[in-house]
C-alpha positions in Angstrom: -18.7 -154.7 -185.7 -19.0 -151.0 -186.4 -17.0 -148.4 -188.3 -14.9 -145.9 -186.3 -14.0 -142.4 -187.7 -10.6 -141.0 -186.7 -10.3 -137.3 -186.8 -7.1 -135.2 -186.7 -6.9 -131.7 -185.5 -7.5 -130.7 -189.2 -10.7 -132.9 -189.3 -9.1 -135.4 -191.7 -11.0 -138.6 -191.1 -10.5 -142.3 -191.8 -12.8 -145.3 -191.5 -11.6 -148.5 -190.0 -13.7 -151.5 -191.0 -14.7 -154.2 -188.5 -13.8 -152.2 -185.4 -15.0 -154.0 -182.2 -18.3 -152.7 -180.9 -17.1 -151.6 -177.5 -19.2 -148.9 -175.9 -17.3 -145.6 -175.5 -14.5 -146.6 -177.9 -12.9 -143.7 -179.6 -9.7 -143.5 -181.7 -8.0 -140.1 -182.0 -4.8 -138.5 -183.0 -1.9 -137.0 -181.0 -2.7 -133.7 -179.2 0.9 -132.6 -178.4 2.5 -132.5 -175.0 -0.9 -132.8 -173.3 -0.7 -136.4 -174.2 2.7 -137.1 -172.5 1.0 -138.0 -169.1 -1.3 -140.5 -170.9 1.7 -142.1 -172.6 3.4 -142.6 -169.3 0.2 -143.9 -167.6 -0.4 -146.5 -170.3 3.2 -147.6 -170.3 3.2 -148.0 -166.5 0.0 -150.1 -166.7 1.6 -152.3 -169.3 5.2 -152.8 -168.1 4.6 -155.1 -165.2 2.5 -157.5 -167.3 4.8 -157.3 -170.3 8.1 -157.5 -168.4 9.5 -154.0 -169.2 11.8 -153.0 -166.3 12.0 -149.4 -167.3 11.0 -146.2 -165.6 9.5 -143.8 -168.1 9.3 -140.1 -167.1 7.4 -137.3 -168.8 10.8 -135.6 -169.2 12.1 -138.6 -171.1 9.0 -138.7 -173.3 9.4 -135.0 -174.1 13.0 -135.4 -175.0 12.2 -138.2 -177.3 9.4 -136.3 -179.0 11.5 -133.2 -179.4 14.0 -135.1 -181.5 11.9 -137.5 -183.6 13.3 -138.4 -187.1 11.1 -139.6 -189.9 8.0 -139.5 -187.7 5.3 -136.8 -187.4 3.3 -137.8 -184.3 0.4 -135.6 -185.4 0.0 -137.9 -188.4 1.7 -141.1 -187.3 0.3 -141.7 -183.8 -3.1 -142.7 -182.6 -4.7 -143.0 -179.1 -7.4 -145.4 -178.0 -9.9 -144.2 -175.5 -12.7 -145.9 -173.7 -15.3 -143.5 -172.2 -12.7 -140.7 -172.6 -10.0 -142.6 -170.7 -6.8 -143.4 -172.7 -6.2 -147.1 -172.7 -3.6 -147.4 -175.4 -1.6 -145.7 -178.1 0.5 -146.6 -181.2 3.1 -144.8 -183.3 4.8 -145.6 -186.6 8.1 -144.4 -188.1 10.6 -145.4 -190.8 14.3 -145.5 -191.5 16.7 -146.6 -194.2 19.4 -149.1 -193.5 22.9 -148.9 -195.0 21.9 -151.9 -197.1 19.3 -149.7 -198.9 16.4 -151.6 -197.3 13.7 -149.4 -195.8 12.3 -150.4 -192.4 8.8 -149.4 -191.2 8.5 -150.1 -187.4 5.4 -149.6 -185.3 5.0 -149.7 -181.6 2.0 -149.9 -179.4 0.7 -150.4 -175.9 -2.8 -151.4 -174.8 -3.9 -151.6 -171.2 -3.9 -155.3 -170.2 -7.5 -154.9 -169.1 -8.6 -154.2 -172.7 -6.5 -156.8 -174.5 -7.9 -159.8 -176.5 -10.9 -157.8 -177.5 -9.8 -157.2 -181.1 -8.3 -153.8 -180.6 -4.7 -154.8 -181.2 -5.3 -156.4 -184.6 -7.2 -153.4 -185.8 -4.5 -151.0 -184.6 -1.8 -153.0 -186.3 -3.8 -153.0 -189.6 -4.2 -149.3 -189.3 -0.5 -148.8 -188.7 0.3 -150.9 -191.8 -2.1 -148.7 -193.8 -0.4 -145.5 -192.6 3.1 -146.9 -193.4 2.0 -147.9 -196.9 0.9 -144.2 -197.4 4.4 -143.1 -196.2 6.1 -145.7 -198.4 4.5 -144.2 -201.6 7.1 -141.5 -201.4 10.0 -143.9 -201.2 12.0 -145.5 -204.1 9.9 -148.4 -205.5 13.0 -150.6 -206.1 13.9 -150.6 -202.3 13.1 -153.7 -200.3 10.6 -152.7 -197.6 9.7 -154.4 -194.3 7.2 -153.8 -191.6 8.8 -154.3 -188.2 7.7 -155.0 -184.6 9.8 -155.9 -181.5 8.5 -158.3 -178.9 10.0 -159.4 -175.5 9.5 -162.9 -174.3 6.7 -162.0 -171.8 4.3 -161.0 -174.6 2.7 -164.2 -176.0 -0.4 -162.4 -177.0 1.5 -160.0 -179.2 3.5 -162.9 -180.7 0.3 -164.6 -181.7 -1.0 -161.4 -183.2 2.2 -160.9 -185.3 2.3 -164.5 -186.4 -1.4 -164.3 -187.5 -0.7 -161.2 -189.6 2.3 -162.7 -191.5 5.2 -161.5 -189.5 8.2 -163.8 -189.0 11.0 -163.7 -186.3 14.3 -162.8 -187.9 16.6 -161.6 -185.1 17.0 -162.1 -181.4 18.5 -159.8 -178.8 19.4 -160.7 -175.2 19.1 -158.6 -172.1 22.0 -159.7 -169.9 22.9 -159.0 -166.2 26.1 -159.6 -164.2 26.4 -159.7 -160.4 29.1 -157.1 -159.5 31.1 -159.6 -157.3 31.5 -162.3 -159.9 35.1 -163.0 -160.7 36.6 -160.8 -163.5 39.3 -161.9 -166.0 42.6 -160.1 -166.3 42.1 -157.7 -169.2 44.9 -155.2 -169.7 44.7 -152.4 -172.2 46.4 -153.1 -175.6 49.7 -151.5 -176.0 49.7 -147.9 -177.2 46.1 -147.2 -176.1 44.9 -145.4 -173.0 41.6 -144.6 -171.3 41.0 -140.9 -170.7 38.0 -138.9 -169.4 35.7 -137.5 -172.1 35.5 -133.7 -172.3 32.7 -131.7 -173.9 34.7 -130.8 -177.0 35.1 -134.6 -177.7 31.4 -135.6 -177.4 30.7 -135.2 -181.1 33.9 -137.1 -182.1 33.0 -140.0 -179.7 29.4 -140.1 -181.1 30.8 -140.2 -184.7 33.3 -142.9 -183.8 30.5 -145.0 -182.3 28.4 -144.5 -185.4 31.3 -145.7 -187.6 32.0 -148.7 -185.4 28.5 -150.1 -185.8 28.3 -149.8 -189.6 28.9 -153.5 -190.2 26.3 -154.6 -187.7 22.9 -156.0 -188.8 20.2 -153.5 -189.2 22.5 -150.5 -189.0 21.3 -147.0 -189.9 23.3 -143.8 -189.9 22.7 -141.8 -186.8 21.2 -138.4 -187.4 21.6 -135.0 -185.8 18.3 -135.6 -184.0 19.8 -138.8 -182.5 22.8 -136.8 -181.3 20.7 -134.1 -179.8 18.4 -136.6 -178.1 21.3 -138.4 -176.6 23.0 -135.4 -175.1 19.7 -134.2 -173.6 18.9 -137.6 -172.1 19.1 -138.2 -168.4 21.3 -141.3 -169.2 23.8 -139.1 -170.9 26.6 -139.4 -168.3 30.0 -139.0 -170.0 31.7 -138.9 -166.6 31.0 -142.7 -166.5 32.3 -143.5 -170.0 35.3 -145.6 -170.7 36.8 -144.3 -173.9 40.1 -145.7 -175.3 42.3 -143.3 -177.3 45.2 -143.9 -179.7 46.7 -140.5 -179.6 43.9 -138.2 -180.8 41.8 -141.0 -182.3 39.0 -142.8 -180.6 39.7 -146.6 -180.7 36.7 -147.9 -178.7 34.3 -147.2 -175.9 31.8 -148.3 -173.4 29.1 -145.6 -172.8 28.2 -146.4 -169.2 25.2 -144.9 -167.4 23.0 -145.3 -164.3 19.3 -145.0 -164.4 18.5 -143.6 -161.0 14.8 -143.7 -161.4 14.8 -147.4 -162.3 17.1 -148.2 -159.4 14.7 -146.5 -157.0 11.6 -148.1 -158.5 13.0 -151.6 -158.6 15.0 -151.4 -155.4 18.3 -152.3 -157.0 21.8 -150.8 -157.7 22.5 -151.4 -161.4 24.9 -149.8 -163.8 24.5 -150.2 -167.5 27.6 -151.1 -169.6 26.1 -150.1 -173.0 27.3 -148.6 -176.3 30.2 -151.1 -176.4 32.1 -150.6 -179.7 35.6 -150.9 -181.2 36.6 -149.3 -184.5 38.0 -151.6 -187.1 41.7 -150.8 -186.9 41.7 -151.7 -183.2 39.7 -154.9 -183.2 40.9 -158.4 -182.1 43.3 -157.0 -179.5 41.2 -157.4 -176.4 40.1 -153.7 -176.2 36.4 -154.3 -175.7 37.1 -156.8 -172.9 39.5 -154.4 -171.2 37.0 -151.5 -171.4 34.2 -153.7 -170.1 36.2 -154.9 -167.2 37.2 -151.4 -166.3 33.6 -150.4 -166.4 32.5 -153.2 -164.1 35.3 -152.3 -161.7 34.2 -148.7 -161.7 30.6 -149.6 -160.9 31.7 -151.9 -158.1 33.6 -149.0 -156.5 30.5 -146.9 -156.8 28.5 -149.4 -154.8 26.5 -150.9 -157.6 25.3 -154.5 -157.2 25.0 -155.5 -160.8 25.7 -154.4 -164.3 23.5 -154.9 -167.4 23.6 -154.7 -171.2 21.8 -155.7 -174.4 23.3 -157.7 -177.3 22.4 -158.9 -180.7 22.8 -162.7 -180.5 24.2 -162.9 -184.0 26.7 -160.0 -183.6 29.5 -160.6 -186.1 32.2 -159.5 -183.7 31.5 -162.3 -181.2 30.0 -159.9 -178.6 27.8 -162.5 -177.0 30.7 -164.8 -176.3 32.7 -162.0 -174.8 29.9 -161.0 -172.5 29.3 -164.6 -171.4 33.1 -164.9 -170.7 33.0 -161.8 -168.5 30.1 -163.2 -166.5 26.9 -161.9 -168.0 23.8 -164.2 -168.1 20.6 -163.9 -170.1 17.5 -162.5 -168.2 15.2 -161.9 -171.2 14.9 -162.1 -174.9 13.6 -159.6 -177.4 12.6 -160.8 -180.9 12.5 -158.7 -184.0 9.7 -159.6 -186.3 9.5 -158.4 -189.9 7.1 -158.7 -192.8 8.0 -157.7 -196.4 5.7 -155.5 -198.4 5.5 -153.6 -201.7 4.5 -150.0 -201.7 1.3 -149.3 -203.6 
């Protein structure tokens, strides 16, 4: 094993002990938008092996990086190169939950050709080191957790996390529903109506969604950067939303969208029924079911062949049961792993 020096644009360097002795191996920091094509290339090489069914464009990457919160990619992101070819990258960030707990996620992708050579474990150790540096500026009394998300097609990553002390704590399902499956009768609750969203209402709808999710596990308050990223995204399609109103108040919503790039790449016609939420005064009246059924019917009229969504399996509102009743079935599982730590 040999030591690797990592240099930033300001020539700040680190030493990582026990780095694999791989000829041509270099670790470097983020270089700005010039790295966007490398992020896409690595993701594309990984996704078929790892089970990600997502089309990642450079425009989407740019929008995300333009609206980062609690993450400075020039300090919090590293790239892995072999003979000057980028074969992987990782990034860290942090956020505070409404419980007061502080969460320190890291994400990373390594070209399948270069896995199981010791690179992943070193990168994860480095990420933890960087996150501990960040945590020094946070309240010492807060509970702090490293976090990584893994989908069920990534056994190597699961083994890595288990070996470094992470434990599975939460599960999310990706669910799909064929468009022609029978739908239940789901009328709107009395006194409520569905109306098209207009630009002057986007902020109100965003804030209502934020409020509705406050009692969900792992919730964090949405930020201005989150809002700006959403409205600049190619999946921001308010013409497809189903928003229920009680007079001038938002009661609930389904923030539907179509990812055209994915539908082309995977030769499918899918609509997403995501962002499903109901505010507390209007719960337990069948509103989520009605809005979801309306959304599916809309996608059917548009010629879609299926709809999809994601759900926290332990959602306190019984969302999983609702989606199963409406005809959704599980196609993959994502597991959230955490490890507690104390800042030093």
